[in-house]
N, C-alpha and C positions, 0 to 999 in steps of 0.2 A: 502495499500498499504507499502511494508518497507520503513526506518527508516536510515538504515544499509547504510553511506556513502561512499564515492571512498576510504575511511581509510584499505576498506578492514575488516571482524572483521576478526577475525582468533580463537575464542573460545566461546564455549553456553553465558557463561559470558554478553558480547559485542552482544549479539542479546538480549539482558532485552528484549527493548521494542517493537523489533519483534516478541520474542517470546508472548506476553503482550497482544498483538493488535489479531498475529492470534489465539492465544486459545480466546477469545473473540468472536470472530469473528464463528470458529466451535460449540465451545459449544450455538449457537442461531441459529448455521444450524442442532443440532442435535439435541437442543427441539423445535424447526418446522419439530421434523420426518427426516430431512432427514441421504439419507445413503453415506458414504465416502468411497471413492477407493483411493487403492491404488497400483500407478503403479513407476517400475522401471524394463522396459527393459533393463537396463546395469548390474545395482547390482537387483536381481530380488529375491534375501536374504533379503535386506532388505525392499523390500515390501512384505516381508510374515510376519517379526520381524513385523512390522508397526502397520500390521492389526489385530496380534497377540494383540501385548498390549491394544487396544481400546478394541478388542469384548472381550477378555478373563481377567476381571482383577481381580489382581492381588491383591487388599489389598479389606480387606473385607468392604463391603458395598459401595463401587465403585460400576455406573451403566455400566454394560454390553453396548459396545456405537456399531454400525451396521454398523460394517467393510467387507469390504473386496477385493482381489487383480483381477484386470487385465493381465492375463497372456502372456505372449508373447510378440513378435515385437511389435506389431498392435495395439500401447494402443483405436487408434484413433478410426478404427473400431468398436470395443469391444463394448467403453465407448458412441459411438455415437446411438447406437444400447439398453444398458443398464441405461443412467444414467435418472433425472430424474428433471428438474427444482426445484433449490433447495438444489439440492444434493451437497455434498465434493469431489473433485478431488487433493489429496495429490501427485507429483511429485517425487519421490526420487533419481536422475539424473543428467549428467553430464551439464553444457550447450550445450555443443554443438551435444544433443544428436536431431537428426531431427524429432523424432517420438514423443518421447516429445514436442518439439518447434511449430510444429505444432496443435498436441493435443491443448496448450496453449493459443492459435491463435483461437481456434474454442470457449473456455465455454464459453464465454460469449456468446454465441451466444444459446449457451446447456444452459443457466442459472445456471452456477455453479458456485460456489465458491473456484480458486484454492488454493495452499500452493507447493511451488518448494524448495524445501530440494537440498543442494548440495557443493560442493564442488571443485574446482577447480578455468578457470575465471570464471568469474559472468554472468549471461542470462542478455537483454539487459533492462534496465527501464521499469517497465511498463508491463512484461514478461508475470507477477502473479501476482494476489492477494494478496497473500503473499511469499515473498521470504527470506527464511534460507541457509547462505553462509556461507560458513568459509572459506571464505578468498582462497586466491592464492595455500595453500597445497593441490596437488593431493590424498597426500597420506592419507588426515583423512580422504574419506570411508574405508579404512580398519581400524581404531584405535578409543580409545572406546567413544572419542570428537561427534564422528559422531554419532556413538547408544546413546549420553546422550542426544545428541541435540532434538533428538523427544520420548527418553522418558522426556520433560520437556515437553513437548508437551500433553503431553499423562496426567502429573500431572495437569498442570495446569490447561488446560480443565475441569478437574475435580472439579479444587478449582475457575473455573467460576459457575461453578452447586452451591455451596453454599452459591451464593450470587448473587437468585436469580431473584431480581430484577435491575439487570444489565442482563439479558436473551434475555428483551423484546426487538425488536428491535427499533432502534433512529429513532420518525416523520418523514418523507420527509419538507426537508428548506422549502421548497414552498408554502406556502396556498391558498387560494382563487378556482374560479371553475378553470381557467385555466390563470395557467402561460406560463408568451409568452418564457422566457427558455426555458422551457423543449418542449412545444411542439415543437421549432426548431429543439432539434437533430432527428438526424439520431437515426437507431438501428440495431445493426451488427445482421448479417442473414445470415445464412450456405443455401444456395439450394440445394433442396428434388429432388424436379423433373422439368421438365420448354415441352414446347407446346407452338406454336401459339403467342410466346408476353407477358405470363404469367406465374409465376413459384409455385409452392411448398415449403416452402423455412421455415427454423427453428426460432424458436428468442427463447429471453430468456423469452419471453408470453406467447412463445405459438408456432404449426403450422398456419401462415395463407399466400394467394395467393396476387402477388403484381404485376402490371404491373413492365415485365422490358425491353424495349424499347428503355430504353435509354441504357442500356450497352448491348454488343459484344460478344457474344458466347457465356451468358455463363452455365455452365455445372455441373450439381450436384457434391457436394463438396467443390463450388467455395465458397469465401462469397462475398458477399456485404449488400452497408450499404443500408436501405432500413428512407425511410420517407412520410410523408402521400402515401401510398400505393404502393410505388411508388422505382424499386432500381436504385437509382441513379451514381453508383461508386460500379466498384470492388474494394475491397479489400487487399493488403497482406501485410507482417508481416512487413515494418516499418509502413504502413501507419495504420493497426490496431495496435498500439503501441501510 
């Protein structure tokens, strides 16, 4: 999660802790076989640039990393059919972009790691796994600082590959046969289909069938909280965060 404070960073140097955290998370995902999906409905040239940086190494000896763009103004529809659990989604967009906001809401149910890169008014806390933001300056997407930001992200991800001992995901905090805390947690799920009190849902751990009699009028694309095989609540944007 982003460590940037309310003081609002204005240069890539101010984002050093966030860049380091995001780069390590991305390196771990790539090492496990992830594909990175780049999204930028408002600034499509930036999505193309990020994808090219990762898939086409410009330094001899650097590995090519799988990166694609989700074109057009409907990234949710495109990525819902394309992403796999464990993938990466990098959005380059202003916080007010409704399509990107909706995408970020659903990402946890899809099992993907998210990074949101932008400038101007900042998205709400918890909107993505990693928020890399250049403060309140609306000009940033059109100057060198913005491009430098994702060049640094690319370079630091490759630095992480040079330290293979850090690429292994840390073990779970809880130990033993049953963790009471984890067993009592709900799981975000996206409704795929619904019939006669049951729904087929997509979660970070795969597809499953759950009981939906406790929630009213669910429909495909709705987000719900699932616990013990039962949808216990519908989830809107604020509840997700």
